[in-house]
N, C-alpha and C positions, 0 to 999 in steps of 0.2 A: 518709778522715779529715777532720774539720772543722777550720777554722782554730783553734777553741778547743781541740780535742784536740791540735793541733800545738803550741800554746803550752804546754799541760800537759806534753807530752813533752819539750820544750826545758827546762822547769822541772825536771823529774825529772833530766834529764841534767846540769844545772848543779849540783844538789844532790849527785848521785853523783860528779861531778868533785871537788867540795869534800871529800866524804867520802874518796874514794880518795886525794886529795892529802894529807889529814890523816893517814890511816892509814899511808901510805907514807913519811911524813916530809917530803914535798915542800912541804906547806903547813902553816903554824901555824894551828890552828883558832881561836886567839884573836886573829888579826891580820886586817886589813881585807880582803885578797883572799879568804880563805875565808868571812868573814862576808858580804861582798858577793855572792859566788856563792850562798850559802845564802839570803840575802834575795831576790835576783833570782829564784832558783828557786821559792821559796815564793810569791812574788807572782804569778809566771806560772801556777803551779798554781791559786792562788786565782782568777785571772781565768778559767781554764778551768772552774773549779767554779761560777762565776756562771751559766754556760750549762747545766750539768748538775749541779745541787746535790746534795751529799752532806754531811750535818752532821758526821759524824766526820772526814772528810777536811778540811773547812773548819776545824774545831777544831785538828787536827794542824798544818796549814799555817799557820794564824794564830799558833799557839804557836811554830812554827819561825821565822816572820818576826819575832815579838816578841823571841825570844832573840837573833837576829842584830842587831836594832835596839839592844837593850840593850848588846851587845858593842861595836857601833860607837860608841854614845854614850860608853861608858866609855873607849874609845880616844881619842875627841875630847876628853873632859875631861882625860885624862892628858896629851895633847899641849898643851893650853892651860896646864896647871899647870907643865909643863916649860919652856914659853916664858916664864913669869913669873919 
């Protein structure tokens, strides 16, 4: 297993942890911990795909990361609005 493959595997594990946590009720999919796990996982998979490119996988993981980023931005905006 190459280092790039190892990063991809860790990324997959992070996404699976977030998914299992959300489906079991241990994590709220709309809160920072789950969103950060998904973002980190998607980014690690994207790094691994840099070394072994696959367009459909890049599109999927890019979308996954974008959804997580949007969720985190919404949380940040909400936190700022509550502080005002």
